[in-house]
N, C-alpha and C positions, 0 to 999 in steps of 0.2 A: 901772466895771469889774464884769462878771458874774461871779456867784459860782461860786467853784471849790471844791470838796469835797476835803478832805484826811482820808483814814481813817487812824486811830491807833489801836492796841490798847495802852490806858494800862495800866501798872504801878501807878501812883498819879497822881492828880489834886489839887493842893493849889492853892487860892485865893492869888494873891500880892497882888491889889488889883482893882479895877475893870476888868474885860477883860483880866486877866493870870493865865495858869496855869502852873504848874511841872510839869513832864512828866518822867519817866525813861522812857524808850523802850527797850521790848525787841522791838518790831516795828513794821513798818508797812508801809502799802499806799497808793498814790498813783494817782490819775486820770493818765493821760499827758497833760500840757499843758506849757505853757511854765513854769508854776511849779513844777508838779511835778518836770519835770527840773532845775531849779535844787536843789529840794531834795534830789535823789538824789546830785548832787554833792558835797554837803557834808554831809549827814546818815548816820550809820552806827547800827548797833546799838549799844546801850548809851550812846550820846552822852545828854547832858542837854539837854533843848531849853527853852526860852521862848517859850511864843505870846501874843503881844498884839494886842488889836482882835479877837480871834475871838470869836464867838457859838457857846455850846454849845446843839444841839438834839438829839433823839431821832434814833437813826438808823432811817431807814424798811426797811432791808436788813437788820436785826439778825439776824432769823429764817432768813435766805437765807444771808448771807456768815458768820454766827457769830462776828462780831467784836464790839466794844465795843457797849454801848447807846447811847452817846452819839457824835456827830460836832461836829468843829469847824469852823465855818463861816467863811472868809475874805470879811469885810464890811466894805467901805470902804478907802481909799487908806493908812489908818494903821497896819492891822494888818502885822505882822511875825513872824519868828520869831528867836530869840537861840539860837546853836547852843553848847555847851561839851564840847569832845571831851577824855577820860580816856585819856591814854595806857596800857595796860594793859603792866605790867611782864612780860617772859617768863618763864615758868615755870623754876624753879630744880629741876636734875636732880642726882641722887645716884647715883655710879658705883661699883660695887663691884669690888674687884680679885678676877681669877680665883681666885684663891689661898682668897679668903675666901668663896667660893660656899658655902651651904647649901641642902639639898633642901628643895622645897617653898614656895620664896618666889619673887615677881616681883620682877627687878631691871633694870637698865640696866647694859649692859659696854661695855668697849672691848677691842679685841685684834689682834692681828696674824695675817692668814693663813697657817697654814702648809701647808693642804690644802684643796681645794675640787672640788665637782661643779658642772658647769652644772646649771639646772634640767631636769628630766625629767618627763614624765607619769607621776602615779601611778595606782593601780588606780581611784580615786576620779575626783572633778572637779578636784581641785587638782594644781599642778606641784609637784615637790619638789625641793629641794636642798639639800646638806649640806657643812660645812664644819668645820674644825678651827682654835682661835685659840689664841693664847699672849699672855701680858703680861710685865711685869717680875717677877711672882712664878714664872715657868717652869712653869706649869702649863698642860697642852695639855687644852683642853676642846672635846667634839664638840658640834656645833649642827645641829640639823635643821629645816628651813623649809617649810612647806606654805601656800602660798597660791595662789589661784585665777587670781589673773594674773599672767603672768611680769614685769612692771615691777613688781611689789611684791617679787620677791626681790633679793638683794645684787647688786650690779652689779660682780663680782669679775673683772679682767682677768687677774692674774696673782698666784702666791704673794709675800706681803711686803706687798700691798695690808692697809691698815687699815679695821675695820668699827666703827661706832658703832651699838649696837641698843638700843633700847627696850622694855621690857615684854616680857622673856622670862623662862619659867619654869625654874626649876633641878629636875630631878629625877634619880633614881637609876636607871641603865641598865648592867646587865653590872659591878656594883660600882664605877661611878665616874659623877660628876656630868657630866649634859649639859644641854644647853639648847634649848627648843624655844619657838616663838611661840607668844604667847597674843593673846588681844583687845588691839586697840590698837596692835599691834608695828608699828613701823617700822625702817628701816635707812637708814644713811648709810655710802657706801663713798668713801675717798680713796686717792691714790697714795701707796703707802709708800716711795718714795724720797726721802732726805733731801735738804732744799732745794728740792724741787720746787712747784708750784703748790696752792694750796688750793682745788682744785676739787671740790667735793661732788658724788657721784654717787647720785642718789635720785629716785625717782617722786612723793616729797611736795613738796606746794606751800607748807607750813607749817613746815617743819624750823625750827630755831633753831641758830644757829652764833655762840657768842660768843668772846672773846678766851681762856677758860678752855680752851674745847675745842680751838683752835686750839693753845696750847700742849701740851696733853693728845697730840695728833696728832703735833707736833716731837718731843716726849720718846718717844713709841713709835718714830718714824723713826729717832732717833739710836740708842737701845738696839739695834733690830733690826740697824742696821748694824755695831753692836759684838760681836754676837752671831755663833757659829757652829750655831744651831739650826734656822736656817731651811736647809732643803735647796738645792742649788743649783738656779737656773731653768734648764731645759733650752731656753731660746729659742735657736733658731740661725735666720740667715739662710740662705738658699738657696746661697750662696757657701760656705758653711762644714758643710753638711750632709754626715756621714759614713754608709757604708752600714750598715744593720741597726741604726741608731740609731733612739730616740723621741725626738722633739723638738716644740717648741711652736713655730708658723709665725706671723708677722705679715705679711700680703698684703693685696692689692686683688684682688677678684673682676672678671674680664675679660669671662666668657662662662660657661655651663653648659649642660648637656644632659643628658637622662636617658637613662642605659645599658640597664636594665631595672627591673624593679619595686622590686628590693634595692640599685640601686647609681645612684649621679648621678655625674656626670663636672664638676669644678670647673675652670676654667683659671684659673690665678692667677699673680702675679708681685709680688717685692718690690723690683724694682729691682737685684737683682745677680744673677749668672750661677751656674747650678752648675756644679763642673767635671766633673761625671760624667754619661754620655749617658743621657738622661730619655726616659723612657716616652713614645711617641705614640700616641694614641688617635686614631680615624677616626671621624668620627660622620657623618649625612646634616645638610647645612647647613639644611635646614629643621626640625632638631629641636634647632639651638641657639640659645638666647636670648643675645643680645647680638652683638657683631661676630662675623662666619663667617672674616673673615682678618685678618692683621696684616703690618705692615711686617716685613722681615728682622731688622732690629736688635730689634724688640720680640717676634718668635718666638723669637728665642733664649735670651729671658729668661723664656718663661713655663713653667709647670710643671703638669701634670695631676695632678691631686689625685682619687683614686677613693672616694666617700664612701658607706658600706654601712648596710644595715639602719634602726636608729632615727634615725640621722642624716639619713637622705634626706627625711623630712617637714621638717625645719627647712630642709635645704637648698632645698627648694621654695619658699620664703619668701624667700630671696636674691635679691639685683637685682644687675645687673651696675653695678659702679661702688662697691658695698660694701666697706668697709675690716674685714677678719675677722682674728680670733684663732683659730688652729686648734690644738686642745688635743692632745698624745699622736699626733700624727701618726707615721707608721711609715715609714721608708725601706728598701725591701727590694730587694735588689740580685738581679742573675741574671735566669733565665726567668720568665716571668710572664705568663699568658692572660688579656685582659680579659675580663669578662662580657659576652654577648651581641656577641662576636667575628664580624666579617662575614666575607664572603669574600674581601674587599677588603682586608683586613688580615692580615697573616702574624703570628705569633707572634715577638715579638722577643726577642732574647737579647743578654745583656750589657749591660743596661741598669739604670736606677734608677727605681722605681716606688713612689709615695707613696700609702699607704692609711689612711684614717679607719674603722678595724675598729669594729662595732657594739659596744653598752653604754657603759656610764659609769665603768668602771674607770680608775682613775688621772687622772681629771678629763676622760676622753676628750670632746670634744663641740666646738663652732663658737660663737663670740661676734662679734656685731657691733660694732666699736669706734665711737664717737663720732668726728667728725671734729677734736676739739680734743684727741684724744688725741696726746701726744708721738710715739708711734710712728707715727701717721697723719701727723702734721705734718711727721715726716721723709720719709716715702715721699712727699709732696707735694712737699719740696725737691727729692728726687732726681729726680722726674717732671719738674719745672721745668728744672733743670740739663741732663737729657737733651733736653728740646724735645719729649716725645711728647704725644700729643694723643688721651688717653684720658680723656673725660669722666666728673666723678664723677657719683654718684647724682642728687644735689641739683641740678647744673648740667643733666644731661639732661633733670629734669622742668619745669626751667624753659623751657627751648626746645622742651618739647612732642616730645621725641625719645623717651621711654620711656613715659609715659602722660599723658593729658591729660584734664581733667574735662569732659564733654559734656554734654549739656542735657536729655535725656530720662532717664523713668524707667528704660529701659534702656539702659546706656551701653557702646557698645563701646569697649573699651580695647586698645591695641596692647600685645602681650605680648612683643615681639621683642627690644626693646633696641638696635634698630640706631641707630648714630649718624648718621643723615642727615635731611636737612631736607625738608619737605613739598615736593611740586610739585603744579602745576595739571593737570587732567585733558589741557589741551591739550599740555603738555609732556610728561608721559606718554606719550602717544601718538607723540612723537617720539623715544621711549627704545629703545635694542636690547633684544631678549629675554635672559633669564638674567640679570636683576636683582631686586632687591626695591625698592620705593618707598613713599613715606608718602603720603597724600593727604587732603584735608580736605573732604568732600561730603557731599551731601544724596541720600537714598534717594526716586528719581523713582517706580518700580514695581518690580515683582519678578513672577517667573513661578516655579512656577505657583500662582495666585490661591487655588486648592483644594489647602491644605497636604498632605493625605494623598498627593496625586500627588508630593510632594517624595520620597518616601520611594522609594529604588530598590534592587535587586539586583545586587552586583558581583562578578565573579569575579577572584580574584587571580592565575588562572592565564592565562586567555586575555584578560583586562582589559575584557571586555564587562559594558555595564550593561543590566538590564531591567526593566521594570515589576513591580511586586509584583502579581500574580494577584487578581483581585478576587474575593469570597466566591462569587458566581454561577458563574465557572468553576471554581472549585474543588469547588464541591457538584456541579456534573455530572460533573466527573471521578470523585469517590468513588460518585456514584449509578450510572456506568457500571461499575466496578468490582465495585460490590456485587451486580450480576446474577449468579444463579447460573451458572456455568461448567461445573459438573459435578464430579467426585471431584477431591480434591488432596491428593497425599501430602505428609505434614511432612518435612522434610530430617531426617536422623539425629541432629543434634543438640540439635532441639527435642522439649519434651514438649507435647502438643495437650491441650486443653481446651475450657472454655465459660465465658462470661461472661455474668450478664444484665444487659440495658440496662431501666431502668425506663421506663413508659410515659410519654408526653407529659402527661397528665392523670389525675388520681385515678380508677382503676378502670379504666384502660386494661390491656391486655394487657402484659407483658414481653416482650423478645425477646431470644433467646439466641444470641449470637455466637462466633464460633470463634476462639479465642487459641491464640499459640505462645510457649512460654516457653523459656529457655536452661538446659538442663539444669545447665551450669555454675554459673549464678546461684544456680538452685535449690540446688544442694548448698551453698552458702554461704549460705542464708537469705534470699536478695535477691530474693524473687519479686515483689515490686513495682517494682523499679527498671527493668524492660525487659519491656514486650509487643509481640509482633507481633500486629495485629489485621487480621481479614477480615472481608469484607462489611458493614462498618460505612458508615452515612453520615457527611456532616462533622458533622451536629449530635449525632450520636451519639458520635462521636471525642470532640468538646470536651466533652461529658458526662463522660468517663471520665478526662478529665487530672485530675481531684479526685482519683481514687484511686490514679493510677500515675504513677511519675516521668516516664518516658520511653515514648511510643508510636509506634510506627512501623506505619502503615496498609498492608496488603499485599493482594494478588490472588491469583487462581488463574489459570496461565497454562501450558497444555500438561501438565496433572496437576501441577504443583508451584507452589510458593510464589514469588511474584516481587513488585517494588517496583511502585509507582503510578507513572502518567507523571510525570515530574520536574516537570511544569507544577505538580504539586500537593505539598503539604508531605509531605516524606519523614518527618519527626518532628514530634512535637507534646510541648513539656516544658513543664506548666503552660498560663498562656496564650500561650506564646511558641510560633512556627511558625518551622521552619527548612526551606531550600529548596537544591535542588542544581544544578549546572551541567548542562543536557543535553548541552552539547557536550564537555564535558571530563571527564565522569562515567561509569565501567563499573560501573553498579549491578547488584546483585545481594543476595538476601537471603543474608545471611552470618552466623554468630553472633560477636558481639564478644568480643573478648581481654579480660575483665575481670581477669586473675591480677594480684594486687599493687595494684590499683588501687581508691582508696578511693571515689572519685566517679566514676560514669560519665557523662559530658557530651557534649554535642553532636560535638565533634570526634573523640572515640573512636569514637562510632557512625557519622558518617560515614566516618571510615576503614575501619571494618570492611564497610561496605556499598558500597565502592568509589564514594563518592559527594564531587564536590568541592564542599566546603560554600559556599555564597554568602554574601556578608556585608550586612547592611544598611546602606544610607549613604544619607545628605542631598545633594540635588543641586537646587541653586535657581539661577537668573539673575538678577540684580538691574542694574538701570539706575541708575547713578550721575549726578549732575550736580554742578557747581559754576557759578560765574560765567563759566567759559572756554569749556566744552564738557560733553558727554555722553557714556558709556562704558557698555557691559555688561561686566559680571564676574561669572565663576562663584563660588559657594560650594557647596565639595564636600569636599576632602579636610580642610580643618579646620573642617567645620561643626558638627562634634560639640562642638569646645572652642570655637566662636563661640557655640553655644546653650546649653552647658555640660549637655547630655542626650544619652544615647547613643541612635544609631539603632535600636539592637535594643529599647529601652524605649520609644522613639515609635512602634514597630510594635504593641506590647502595652500601653501603659499610655496612658489617656486623660490623665491628670494631665501626661506627658511631652508631648502632642500640643497642650495648652493652654497649656503654656509658651511652646513656639514662636509659637502663634497671637498670644498677649499680646505678645510681642517684637516680630513684625511689625507689630502695630496701632500698637506705641509709635513704632517706628523711620518708619513709613510709615502715617499715618492714615487710614484708608478716607473719601474724600468731601473731605478736607481740600486747601487749598492748599499750594502749595508753602512758603510762609512757615511753615506751621506744623509742617513737616519738620524735626528735629533735624540740626544738623551732626555729623557722623560721623568720626573719627578712625581710619582704617582702613590697612593694609597690604597692599600688593597685589604680587603677583610675575608678570613679563612671560615668555609663553614661546610657542614656535612649536607647530602643531598643524596635521595635517589635516583638512579638512572631508569632507564625504560625497562630494563628487566628486574626491577626492584632490590638492586645491591645498591649498598651505601658508598659513595664516593666523595673524596675531598674536592672541593671547587672553590675558586677563586673569582673575587668581583670588585671591581675598580670603583671607589668611593670618595667622596670628600675631595674630588677633584677638579677643578674649573678652568677652561680654555681663557686665556686673556690674550691679547694681539698685542705683540711687541716688536720693536725693530728687530731686523737680523742680525745676529752676532755669530761670530765661529763657535762651533761646536764644542762643548765642553768634553775634556776627555773621561774616558769611562771610570768609575770607581775602582780605586787600588782592592 
């Protein structure tokens, strides 16, 4: 047998006889081989071991690894190790009744929850949650918890739940005792219903629960059930909701969609039907995450919940299929207009709308429920009785419907939530337009290879797409406009002056350029927010952007001030340039109306100048392949969400450009074989469009797919 080395850091080494050593083990390091693996499976820290038949020798690596100065060398077939494991008794905790709390001590407590707020972001790095608890002493004690991780907060689902908190500090606040978490804090939550299962809710992996703990929980359950101190829980199914009521709703999320930056739509159901006419919210199908349509039977059970303000951020993390409890939901009767209402939707009257207002008052918020929750199990049983086919989140992931683990450093993840199976490219080519499909493919090639050429300018009015002018063309337009055309009369709303442009090199002469400022902005002290610059070159204009927030380059035309040709940028804001549509604009040098406006942005300036603002977009054509066929698909409308960067940032930011390049190099390695390309899970939409010759053709576009950064793993095989 060859020598195998077992590194041991010894707490004590005592001879037991020839070749025999007693060891109290406080840590160990093993060279990974068969013998070491066997030791790892049966030896644990604080075990006592007896090593027999080993040779003690000096460690040659003691200065490098800082371990013990001696090694035990296994030599011979008679060497062996005896292990004695001592079972440590779990620590005994002492709990203090809430009526016996004294300020300035660290204690362990049990309590019944009579009020709570879901965790919310504090001003620092922590999340904050607050609750109020009571026990048989009839004292109500407030608790404030600050933890950086959400999972370390109490997992309270409803009033009446029971919490066990270790290592909380008592202190005086507003003439009463309160509890705050301190170092080593841990919390376990139990269902407060008498007779329910003893299922602890905690993120801790090392919590202890013995018979005394179970007895304490049962005693609190029985005591709380016999008391009237607990406020009535306002939980209500949809079938029992009354207008103007605030209530808690346990439900399942079917789909969601953003309405605007301050509001998100959640489409939910709880298996019951509301007797009142409910609000209908119409959104674009491509904005919906989850199924876009349901059977008539399910549609009659769906409630639209509008989530506002601070709850929008949490709603973004929800996935279709999640089971939720929404706290302090309000049922609003009568006429209500939906934020971001489109022209296709009229204002509804005599209906019931569900709103989750901003803030955390009255415990307002959303909580994702575990699938073993009694309320969730009841929802599942109802769904089974109804025979409905709405996948749970975990089921959807197993099927690869919602998100699949990919293989590359940059992973495309479907974010649509459509309940559909993947199809091959050959099957996809046989599908009718107007539908969304999932495919598992490789990226064979893409255009343009020079990624800066993927940046385009899009007009939302005439829907035209054009290339971004290069600097050579823009510089020539500025040069032509800077030639002296003769006198120019400033408009009556402008105040004229001069600005010095520093020379290109030290010692070179300065150049004075004519500038025009809005008299209204000058009267408000906003002299650097907007200037009209005449006679400058492109380089000089870029040099001035550090000193002025908005620069509009102008020229003299017929003795009056006019904008440059719209092939050049009409506005410079820092490093960003903005262009206008030559076809849709009615451009003229006018004074922007800034009355009551805190920030003058590109939209205000474009509207004042009569310029139809062009939007930066990313447009690429990707050649996809699988084992059955190849297909060309466009990446356009969802390109920004695909790359997780905005096209406007790509136009001005080298870091954003590098991000796209790294992504494409990962998905389609340059010079690599097809086998090196990762398999990608994509969502494609099929539609009809006219080509340049006016002929209809079937087109494909990538949608609802986002790149996420993941550790590299071995490529998955192609689908069978």
